[in-house]
C-alpha positions, 0 to 999 in steps of 0.5 A: 808936631802937634802937642799930643805927638810932642808929649807922646814922643817925650813919654817914649823917651825920644828926642823932641824939638821942645819941652812939653808944657802942662799947666792946669790939666790936673790938680797938681799942675794948676796955678792959683786963681790970683796968678791966673788973673795976673797972667791974663793981665800980663798978656793983655787978655780980656779982663773978666772973672776967672773960674775957680776950677779946683776950690780946695786950692783955689786953682784958676781955669786956663781958658783956650786963649790963655792956654794958647798964648802960654803954649800949653800942650795938655787938656785935662779931664776931671771928675764931675764932683770936686774936692768938696763933693759938688759939681763945677757948674752954674757959676756965680761971682764970689769976692775972695778975702784978698779982694778978687772977684772970681767965678765959683760953682753954685754950691760953693757956699761959705760962712765965717767963723769968729776969727773971720776965716771962711768955712766950706761945707761938703756937698754945699750943705750947710746942715753938715759940719764944715769940712774945710777952713780958709784962714783970714789971711790965706789963699786956699782951704785947709781940711777940718779933721772930723774924726769920730771916736773909735775903738781899736777892735771895731776898726774895719776896712769898709769904713775907709772904703765908703767913698770908693765904689764901682762906677755907675752908668750915670758916671760912665755917661758923664765920662763919655760926654767929656771924652766926646768934647775933646774928640779931635783935639791936638793936645795930649789928654790927661784924665783924673778918673778918681778912686786910684789914689792910695792913702792920699792925705788930702783925701783921707779926711774926706772933705767931700763927705758929710759924715766920714767914718773910719780913720780920718784924722791925719795923724791917726792915718800916718800912725796906721801905716806903721801900727795898723798895716794889715788894716791899711793893706785890706783898704788898699787891696779892695780899693785897687780891686774896685779901681781896676774894674772901673778903669776897665769900664772907662777904657771901654768907652774912652779907648785911646782918646786918653794919653795920660792918667793921673793915678795918684797924688799921695805925698811921700816926702817932707821938706827934709826926708820921707814919710816912710822908708823904702822897705815900707813903701815897697811892702805897703804901697808898691804891690797895689800901685803895680796892679793898677799900672800893670793893668793899664800898660797891658790893656791900654796905650795910656801912660800913668802919672804920679805926684809927690811933694817933698824929698822923695829921691830915695823912693824914685827907683820904687816909683819906677818899679811900681810902673809909673811913667811920669813923676811930678816932684814939684817941691824942687827945694826939698832935700836932694831934689 
């Protein structure tokens, strides 16, 4: 049984001869670049700088050799631009604050603030305000909230929809090339097409945009899910409309080459509870998740993947009702998990 067949069988809830393994196919199943280097050393692999495949969390790339040794059953497809709005290309060496030499994209450009923290710039443009900060003793970046002042009566859905648009021919060509690269693979293909995460708090502040508008402050966004539900629904409704149309266009070129779509990484759990109650989730999020999941299940063979940190046991029934096939609840030490 190939890795692809193994995961397909598991997702059909059929008995398999082993547990499927995914490390590195998505931004929520990755491993820090420091640990990836340690794994390479442990397995006696060539000592070389590890590529930072996802710079926001400083996740390391699993090359084919390491993936084979670890028995990884997946291969991931990711958007052209990363969390800071620039492509992972034209690699260069970079010395991390913890003393590791890694490979980072050409536009991975940092400066230091007065406390010795690293500052990261959206699209690699130092003329724009920095959008993320890595404290001196940290191992990953934290978002810098860049909330512009606003008047309540002037808030519009369009401001928070600036980053969501219909897929361009250039982007379709990018996905076509990515799909061609994995043609014939015996691993399960996990794709993150982007644009389908509803209110993901890692994305709301838009660290990939130079001058984001709308509600970008984390506290304001969470308050909006209670105080401005009509506004949030309008954002989700339009975002879902765009997402479904984009999925249609991608499916036209990808077909059944994709096994799993990473649809959403919005966290609904804290260490001890949930960010919202079940009724709020079912009213505010579920209808839009269901529209995306329903289209996928009615028109493709793809399975859908939902990530959430925290204590989400009370919401699992609702995740199922929303149509998700896979739940990635990584915080197993949270209450009830």
